[in-house]
N, C-alpha and C positions, 0 to 999 in steps of 0.2 A: 104100406109106405105113403101112398097117395092120399089117405085121410089125414096123416100126420103132416104132410106138406100143405095141404089144404087149411088146416087148423092154423099152422104157424103163418100162412098167408093171410088169414082172416084176422088173426091179432096182433101179428107183426112180430119181428125178431126181437124188438126191444122189450115188449111185454114178456116174451118167453125168457129172455134172459133175465128179467127181473124175477120172475117166478122161480127160476132155477137158483139164482144168487140168494134169495129170500130163503128158500129151503135150505141151502147150503149152511148159511150163516145161522139160521135157526136151529138146524141139527146140531152144529159145532157148540153153540152156547148150551143148548138142552142137556147134550151128553155130558158136557162138563159139570152141569150142576147135577145130574142124576150120579154120576160117579163120585163127585165131591161129598154129596149127602149119602152115606150109607144106611142102610135098614129102611129105605123108603117103601111104603106100601105100593101096590099097583096103582092106585088113584093118585098118589102123590107122584108117582113117576110121570104118568100122563099130565098131570098137574104142572109139572116142572117145565113141560114144553112151553107154558104160557109165559116163562121169563124169556125164553128165546123168541117168542112172537113179540113181546113187548119190545125187546131189543132190535128186533127187524123193524119194527113199526117206528121206534125213534129214529134209527139210521136212515130208513128210507125218506122220512119226513124231512129231515136235516138235508139229506142229499138233494130233495127237490127243491127247498128253499134256499140252499146256498150254493150249490154246484151248477144248477140249471137256470137258464134264463127265464122260463115260464115253467110253474110247477104243473105237472102232470099228476093227478091225483090216482089215475088208473095204474100208473107205475107202483104207487104205493100199495093200492089194492093188489095188484099182482104179485108184489114181494110178500105181501102178508098172507095171500092164498098159497104161496110156496110152502107155508109151514103145515099145510093140511097133510101132506105125505108123511112129515114128521110125527105128527100125532097119530097117524095110522100106524107107523114102524113101531112107536113106543108102546102103543096099545096093544099090538101083536106080541111084542116082545113079553110085555108084563103078563099077557093072557098065557102065552107058552109057558113062561116062568112058573105060574100058578098050576099048569096042567102038569109040570114035571115033579 
């Protein structure tokens, strides 16, 4: 637990929240796309996460430009990096589906 606390202290609560929020939004958009389009191959399912990633990127840039006084591009980076676990989860799910 101490390692996690040290990591949060180094990057800051704001960046951690951007990472978690970006991952959450990316997962919602990606799973809606995957469920909407039936019959996608495994590669297409993983590629569908790109739609979620682009959505997070657009929202993050708009938020930084409109809502904040000064844009912090590391917040945008943290939000987009939050999409990486979504790629991993969808990739593992597609792989397990192929194995079954």
